[in-house]
Residue frames relative to the residue before (quaternion, step in Angstrom):
aa qw qx qy qz dx dy dz
M 1.0000 0.0000 0.0000 0.0000 0.00 0.00 0.00
Q 0.6525 0.5318 -0.3313 0.4262 3.58 0.97 -0.75
L 0.6325 0.5451 -0.2992 0.4618 3.55 1.20 -0.89
A 0.6539 0.5151 -0.3000 0.4660 3.63 1.06 -0.97
H 0.6308 0.5177 -0.3374 0.4694 3.60 1.06 -0.78
R 0.6629 0.5260 -0.3082 0.4346 3.57 0.91 -0.94
I 0.6448 0.5221 -0.3126 0.4624 3.53 1.05 -0.75
K 0.6991 0.4653 -0.2941 0.4563 3.53 0.87 -1.00
S 0.7167 0.4803 -0.2788 0.4219 3.57 0.96 -0.63
N 0.6775 0.4298 -0.2477 0.5431 3.56 1.40 -0.25
D 0.3377 -0.7874 0.4690 0.2146 3.62 -0.24 1.22
R 0.6681 0.5129 -0.3199 0.4340 3.63 1.08 -0.83
L 0.6212 0.5212 -0.3171 0.4919 3.54 1.16 -0.95
K 0.6439 0.5518 -0.3350 0.4106 3.63 0.92 -0.89
R 0.6701 0.4920 -0.2847 0.4773 3.59 1.01 -0.93
L 0.6409 0.5287 -0.3213 0.4545 3.52 1.04 -0.64
V 0.6735 0.4772 -0.2836 0.4882 3.55 0.97 -0.84
H 0.6252 0.5075 -0.3394 0.4861 3.63 1.09 -0.63
W 0.6364 0.5037 -0.3410 0.4744 3.63 1.00 -0.70
M 0.6685 0.5000 -0.3132 0.4527 3.50 0.96 -0.68
I 0.7170 0.4399 -0.2624 0.4728 3.65 1.11 -0.55
V 0.8015 0.2648 -0.0890 0.5288 3.56 0.94 -1.04
I 0.4819 -0.6291 0.5173 0.3231 3.61 -0.98 0.70
P 0.4682 -0.6861 0.4789 0.2841 3.62 -0.73 1.01
G 0.8380 0.2211 -0.1899 0.4613 3.44 -0.94 1.16
Q 0.6866 0.3897 -0.2194 0.5731 3.43 1.55 0.05
A 0.4614 -0.6517 0.5106 0.3189 3.59 -1.23 0.24
R 0.6409 0.5597 -0.3576 0.3847 3.67 1.07 -0.26
P 0.5191 -0.6208 0.4891 0.3255 3.53 -1.28 0.67
R 0.5849 -0.5237 0.4805 0.3909 3.47 -1.44 0.19
L 0.6630 -0.5358 0.3527 0.3859 3.54 -1.32 0.55
W 0.6543 0.5352 -0.3334 0.4175 3.61 0.91 -0.78
I 0.5874 0.5363 -0.3386 0.5026 3.61 1.32 -0.43
K 0.6713 0.4875 -0.2941 0.4745 3.50 0.87 -1.02
W 0.7581 0.4135 -0.2560 0.4345 3.64 0.73 -0.92
F 0.8427 0.2436 -0.0802 0.4733 3.63 0.75 -1.02
V 0.7207 0.3900 -0.2923 0.4930 3.76 1.16 -0.02
N 0.7112 0.4920 -0.2929 0.4079 3.58 0.62 -1.12
P 0.6200 0.5383 -0.3777 0.4279 3.72 0.91 -0.72
F 0.7157 0.4568 -0.2570 0.4616 3.61 0.97 -0.61
I 0.7005 0.4419 -0.2411 0.5059 3.63 1.27 -0.39
H 0.7716 0.3412 -0.2135 0.4925 3.59 0.84 -0.83
K 0.3963 -0.7608 0.4792 0.1855 3.58 -1.02 0.91
R 0.0531 -0.7628 0.6444 0.0067 3.51 -1.11 0.86
G 0.4029 -0.7227 0.5157 0.2224 3.59 -0.84 1.03
N 0.6506 -0.4892 0.4080 0.4135 3.57 -1.39 0.19
Q 0.8645 0.1141 -0.1460 0.4672 3.47 -1.14 0.92
S 0.3798 0.6845 -0.5215 0.3393 3.53 1.16 0.72
C 0.1937 -0.7988 0.5664 0.0591 3.48 -1.14 0.57
I 0.0574 -0.7542 0.6539 0.0186 3.60 -1.04 0.98
R 0.3619 -0.7686 0.4725 0.2346 3.51 -0.35 1.20
R 0.6521 -0.5627 0.3347 0.3823 3.60 -1.21 0.65
R 0.7488 0.4386 -0.2342 0.4384 3.60 0.93 -0.67
T 0.4264 0.6938 -0.4647 0.3477 3.45 1.30 0.33
R 0.3025 -0.7377 0.5701 0.1982 3.62 -1.06 0.77
L 0.0783 -0.8095 0.5817 0.0115 3.59 -0.37 1.21
D 0.0176 -0.7928 0.6081 -0.0356 3.54 -0.21 1.29
V 0.3140 0.7628 -0.5032 0.2576 3.55 0.54 1.16
V 0.2344 -0.7746 0.5837 0.0666 3.43 -1.05 1.11
P 0.6337 -0.5765 0.3841 0.3442 3.61 -1.35 0.62
W 0.6965 0.5239 -0.3305 0.3621 3.68 0.80 -0.55
N 0.7084 0.2730 -0.2566 0.5981 3.59 1.31 -0.01
K 0.6193 -0.5671 0.4361 0.3235 3.54 -1.38 0.54
F 0.0398 0.6945 -0.7175 -0.0356 3.53 -1.35 0.63
E 0.0868 0.7692 -0.6292 0.0692 3.73 -0.75 0.93
L 0.0585 -0.7443 0.6651 0.0143 3.40 -1.33 0.82
G 0.3489 -0.8054 0.4426 0.1832 3.43 -0.59 1.22
S 0.7289 -0.4202 0.3124 0.4411 3.49 -1.36 0.20
Q 0.8675 0.0863 -0.1175 0.4757 3.59 -1.30 0.82
S 0.4772 0.6380 -0.4590 0.3933 3.63 1.12 0.73
T 0.1862 -0.7914 0.5769 0.0787 3.49 -1.09 0.69
I 0.1171 -0.7195 0.6766 0.1041 3.52 -1.27 0.68
E 0.3122 -0.8046 0.4873 0.1327 3.49 -0.50 1.30
D 0.7613 -0.4165 0.2900 0.4035 3.52 -1.50 0.35
F 0.8584 0.2209 -0.1673 0.4317 3.53 -1.35 0.54
T 0.4579 0.6517 -0.4425 0.4121 3.55 1.29 0.42
A 0.1837 -0.7668 0.6030 0.1212 3.59 -1.10 0.75
I 0.0827 -0.7715 0.6306 0.0177 3.53 -0.90 1.06
N 0.0092 -0.8017 0.5949 -0.0576 3.58 -0.71 1.12
N 0.0062 0.8061 -0.5910 -0.0299 3.64 -0.69 1.01
G 0.1761 0.8426 -0.4811 0.1660 3.64 1.28 0.62
V 0.8146 0.2054 -0.1020 0.5328 3.55 0.92 -0.76
G 0.8010 0.0276 -0.0422 0.5966 3.64 1.22 0.19
D 0.6608 -0.5311 0.3997 0.3486 3.46 -1.31 0.57
V 0.1010 -0.7372 0.6579 0.1159 3.52 -1.29 0.65
I 0.0192 0.8079 -0.5864 0.0555 3.56 -0.51 1.22
I 0.0558 -0.8048 0.5909 -0.0027 3.55 -0.64 1.13
G 0.4732 -0.7068 0.4686 0.2385 3.66 -0.74 1.05
S 0.6721 -0.4973 0.4086 0.3660 3.45 -1.56 -0.34
R 0.8180 0.1934 -0.1777 0.5117 3.65 -1.11 0.67
T 0.4640 0.6770 -0.4187 0.3888 3.58 1.09 0.56
R 0.1494 -0.7812 0.5993 0.0904 3.59 -1.07 0.81
I 0.1876 -0.7309 0.6486 0.0995 3.50 -0.92 1.07
G 0.3385 -0.8205 0.4218 0.1851 3.61 -0.28 1.23
L 0.7514 -0.3886 0.2910 0.4469 3.59 -1.36 0.00
S 0.8843 0.0573 -0.0712 0.4578 3.54 -1.09 0.91
N 0.2920 0.7439 -0.5232 0.2960 3.48 0.90 0.99
T 0.1823 -0.7477 0.6192 0.1557 3.56 -1.20 0.32
V 0.0378 0.7879 -0.6131 0.0431 3.65 -0.65 1.02
I 0.0181 -0.7924 0.6064 -0.0636 3.51 -0.60 1.26
G 0.4039 -0.7479 0.4717 0.2345 3.56 -0.65 1.05
P 0.5440 -0.0701 -0.8090 -0.2115 1.39 -2.44 0.42
A 0.0873 0.8110 -0.5642 0.1279 3.63 -0.55 1.10
K 0.0631 -0.7828 0.6175 0.0442 3.57 -0.90 0.90
I 0.0818 -0.8039 0.5891 0.0099 3.60 -0.67 1.07
G 0.4141 -0.7815 0.4209 0.2017 3.65 -0.63 1.02
N 0.7062 -0.4225 0.3629 0.4371 3.45 -1.29 -0.44
D 0.8579 0.1157 -0.0955 0.4914 3.60 -1.21 0.69
V 0.3345 0.7011 -0.5218 0.3526 3.46 1.03 1.09
R 0.1366 -0.7662 0.6169 0.1169 3.58 -1.25 0.57
L 0.0723 -0.7464 0.6592 0.0557 3.58 -0.86 0.86
A 0.3416 -0.7458 0.5328 0.2079 3.61 -0.64 1.12
Q 0.7685 -0.3659 0.2641 0.4536 3.59 -1.23 -0.47
N 0.8774 0.1369 -0.1164 0.4448 3.51 -1.37 0.63
V 0.2833 0.7394 -0.5364 0.2921 3.70 1.08 0.80
V 0.0992 -0.7661 0.6281 0.0935 3.56 -1.14 0.66
L 0.0159 -0.7316 0.6814 -0.0156 3.48 -1.11 0.96
S 0.0796 0.8068 -0.5751 0.1098 3.47 -0.38 1.17
G 0.2206 -0.7971 0.5550 0.0889 3.65 -0.61 1.19
L 0.6965 0.4532 -0.3181 0.4564 3.59 1.10 0.31
N 0.1394 -0.7403 0.6465 0.1207 3.52 -1.26 0.38
H 0.3940 -0.6924 0.5522 0.2456 3.62 -1.00 0.77
N 0.4270 -0.6726 0.5527 0.2446 3.50 -1.04 0.99
Y 0.0680 -0.8290 0.5549 -0.0142 3.57 -1.11 0.75
Q 0.3757 0.7965 -0.4367 0.1837 3.58 1.32 0.09
G 0.6827 0.5027 -0.2556 0.4645 3.49 1.07 -0.83
I 0.2230 -0.8154 0.5103 0.1582 3.71 -0.36 1.10
D 0.6530 0.5317 -0.3077 0.4430 3.62 1.23 -0.19
I 0.6812 0.4427 -0.2306 0.5355 3.51 1.47 -0.15
P 0.5218 -0.5976 0.4786 0.3762 3.74 -0.87 0.68
I 0.5674 -0.5992 0.4291 0.3672 3.64 -0.95 0.72
H 0.6854 0.5148 -0.3129 0.4090 3.58 0.85 -0.87
E 0.6496 0.5090 -0.2952 0.4815 3.62 1.24 -0.28
Q 0.6299 0.5931 -0.3029 0.3996 3.60 1.34 -0.21
G 0.5392 -0.6354 0.4022 0.3792 3.58 1.23 0.28
V 0.4032 -0.6932 0.5610 0.2052 3.51 -1.47 -0.11
T 0.2090 -0.7039 0.6473 0.2042 3.45 -1.38 0.14
T 0.1856 -0.8037 0.5616 0.0654 3.55 -1.07 0.69
Q 0.0256 -0.7297 0.6832 0.0129 3.47 -1.39 0.74
P 0.4588 -0.7191 0.4285 0.2981 3.57 -0.77 0.86
I 0.2793 -0.6952 0.6457 0.1475 3.49 -1.35 0.64
V 0.0341 -0.7980 0.6016 -0.0005 3.49 -0.99 1.01
V 0.0732 -0.7595 0.6446 0.0479 3.57 -0.94 0.93
E 0.2628 -0.7995 0.5179 0.1533 3.58 -0.38 1.19
D 0.7755 -0.4322 0.2459 0.3891 3.47 -1.42 0.32
E 0.8725 0.2100 -0.1705 0.4068 3.41 -1.37 0.72
S 0.4915 0.6617 -0.4495 0.3444 3.62 1.21 0.32
W 0.2668 -0.7261 0.6147 0.1539 3.50 -1.30 0.52
I 0.1353 -0.7714 0.6197 0.0514 3.65 -0.91 1.03
G 0.3927 -0.7646 0.4777 0.1818 3.54 -0.52 1.20
A 0.6600 -0.5217 0.3515 0.4107 3.54 -1.26 0.41
N 0.8399 0.2197 -0.1813 0.4620 3.52 -1.24 0.80
A 0.4411 0.6800 -0.4691 0.3507 3.59 1.14 0.21
V 0.2121 -0.7406 0.6301 0.0974 3.50 -1.26 0.78
I 0.0827 -0.7470 0.6573 0.0555 3.64 -0.97 0.96
V 0.3049 -0.7965 0.5082 0.1200 3.51 -0.71 1.15
P 0.6627 -0.5023 0.3231 0.4518 3.73 -1.05 0.27
G 0.7793 0.3377 -0.2753 0.4504 3.57 -1.27 0.71
V 0.5930 0.6043 -0.3713 0.3811 3.64 1.15 -0.16
T 0.0989 -0.7589 0.6349 0.1056 3.44 -1.20 0.70
I 0.2404 -0.7406 0.6143 0.1279 3.56 -0.94 0.97
G 0.3603 -0.7789 0.4635 0.2206 3.64 -0.47 1.05
K 0.7118 -0.4387 0.3209 0.4449 3.52 -1.32 0.07
H 0.8678 0.1329 -0.0847 0.4712 3.52 -1.33 0.82
C 0.4371 0.7085 -0.4497 0.3238 3.57 0.91 0.76
I 0.2136 -0.7501 0.6050 0.1602 3.60 -1.16 0.44
V 0.1576 -0.7276 0.6654 0.0554 3.49 -1.01 1.10
A 0.4321 -0.7350 0.4834 0.1985 3.51 -0.60 1.27
A 0.6132 -0.5343 0.4250 0.3974 3.62 -1.12 0.61
G 0.8484 0.2291 -0.1841 0.4403 3.49 -1.14 0.87
S 0.4159 0.7261 -0.4290 0.3402 3.54 1.36 0.10
V 0.1395 -0.7257 0.6590 0.1398 3.61 -1.21 0.53
V 0.1824 -0.8160 0.5480 0.0244 3.59 -0.29 1.32
T 0.0658 -0.8349 0.5453 -0.0349 3.52 -0.42 1.33
K 0.7453 0.2728 -0.1441 0.5911 3.58 1.33 -0.46
S 0.5727 -0.5809 0.4388 0.3768 3.59 -1.17 0.61
V 0.3660 -0.7349 0.5631 0.0942 3.40 -1.42 0.98
P 0.4192 -0.7178 0.4993 0.2443 3.59 -0.71 1.01
A 0.6341 -0.5324 0.3931 0.3999 3.62 -1.09 0.55
Y 0.8585 0.1766 -0.1333 0.4625 3.52 -1.26 0.56
S 0.4895 0.6338 -0.4258 0.4212 3.53 1.00 1.01
V 0.3079 -0.6772 0.6441 0.1780 3.49 -1.41 0.45
V 0.0542 0.8205 -0.5690 -0.0097 3.58 -0.68 0.85
A 0.0461 -0.8036 0.5928 -0.0275 3.66 -1.07 0.68
G 0.6990 0.5055 -0.3471 0.3679 3.47 -1.28 0.38
N 0.2981 -0.6961 0.6243 0.1919 3.44 -1.58 0.01
P 0.4270 -0.4127 -0.7393 0.3175 1.56 -0.61 2.46
A 0.6105 -0.5964 0.4025 0.3309 3.54 -1.31 0.85
R 0.0032 -0.7719 0.6341 0.0449 3.55 -1.18 0.69
V 0.6153 -0.5507 0.4136 0.3834 3.53 -1.21 0.52
I 0.0673 -0.8011 0.5930 0.0454 3.62 -0.77 0.94
K 0.7930 0.0827 -0.0890 0.5971 3.59 1.25 -0.25
K 0.1130 -0.7534 0.6459 0.0493 3.58 -1.31 0.56
Y 0.4236 -0.6514 0.5686 0.2701 3.47 -1.24 0.64
D 0.1584 -0.7823 0.5988 0.0651 3.55 -0.93 1.01
P 0.3289 -0.7897 0.4826 0.1877 3.62 -0.14 1.23
S 0.6099 0.5632 -0.3844 0.4039 3.68 1.03 -0.60
I 0.7785 0.2699 -0.1695 0.5408 3.60 1.00 -0.46
D 0.3351 -0.7755 0.4544 0.2827 3.58 1.35 -0.07
Q 0.5882 0.5252 -0.3935 0.4727 3.59 0.89 1.02
W 0.4921 -0.6010 0.5662 0.2759 3.45 -1.51 0.48
I 0.0184 -0.8207 0.5710 -0.0049 3.62 -0.60 1.02
K 0.5929 -0.5644 0.4521 0.3544 3.56 -1.24 0.44
A 0.4326 -0.6910 0.5273 0.2394 3.52 -0.99 0.97
N 0.5409 -0.6153 0.4638 0.3372 3.59 -1.16 0.70
């Protein structure tokens, strides 16, 4: 704890440690971090699978967890540089997804192809400074248990997808979605809800 406090309070030391962990000008950690540090810090459940062509840009100062029997498919990018990425059990992160923390994905969730979950926004207020030099703001994304996110959907920072929801393919979700709902469109809106009194999915008003 004392060492971490010393690093955080000393800008020069902080920059040195960052240089040692992350390749300059890139979001990915150095190989020694991937091989000798991350496996002892980040948690992976039994029978979890990360495909060989997955890009894991995960650093040791934030959490990365993958639950038991969960899979991250090829060509997906996972980045926890600005926030934790927590993935539950029996969940599948599909081909060519992008998941940027802070993001929490529950159990029994399915993300189809080319889905983007990004918990960060780039600051842009200063017009005399390049946007990439202005830092970021973050808001957590939550996808609750049993939900299905269709292909090419985008989930923006601060959104919670409730339990057992369906996000239609191509949707851009800018507001939180109540449990047991179907949403579609850009921006996405609720088009169906489950009514427990009649045990049916009905069209939303």
